[in-house]
N, C-alpha and C positions, 0 to 999 in steps of 0.2 A: 504494500500500500504506500509506503514511503517513497519508493521509486516512482510509482505512478503519479503520486502527488507532485514530486519534484519535476517530472516531465510536463505535467499540466501547468505548473507555475512557469516553466520555461516558455511554453507555447503562449500562455496568456501574456507574458512579458513582451513577447514579440508584437502582439496586438496592441498592447499598451504603448509601445514605442511608436507604432504606426499612428495611433490616435494622437499621441503627443505631437508628432510631426505635423499632422493636419491642424491641430489646435494652434500650434506655434505659427504655422503659415498664415492662418487667419488673423492672428494678433498682429503680425508684422506687416500684413498687406493693408490693414485698416488705416485710414488717414484721420480718423476721429481720435478722441481721447483714449488713453490706455484703458481706462475703466470700461468704456463702451466696447472697445475691441475685445477685452477679456469676456465681457458679458455675451457678446455675439459668438465668440469661440466656444464658450461653455454651452450655449444653446445649440450651436451647429455640430458639436462633437460630444454628445453626452456619454459616449462609450469610454471616454478618457476617465471620467469620474467613476463609472461602473467598474472598469478594469482595475483602477486603483483600490477601490474598496474590496473587491474580490481578492486581489493580491495580498492586501493587508491581512485579511482573514485566513487565507491559505498559508501565509507565512507563519501566522500564529499556530495553526494546526500542525504545520511541519515542525516547528520548535517543540511543541508538546509531544509529538510522536517521537522525535529524537530523544527527548528526556525519558520517555517511557521505555524506549529500546535500551537506553543506557542503564536504566534501573534493572531491567530484565537481564542484561548481560552480567551485572554484578551479582545477581542472585544465583 
């Protein structure tokens, strides 16, 4: 399960990077204020926030799994 989770985190990270590049492109192409550009980018690329949240949760689970595996190895 740990291996599968790590692989999923890797693939999700690739999607996160793609979403960030899209988001970043929108922010830097806008000629309005920075706040308006960020708001537009957040609206146009909602997957950036979603992938960040999922990655945070998955990393937490991965850390917990590593801790449990470490405890089991010591027993």
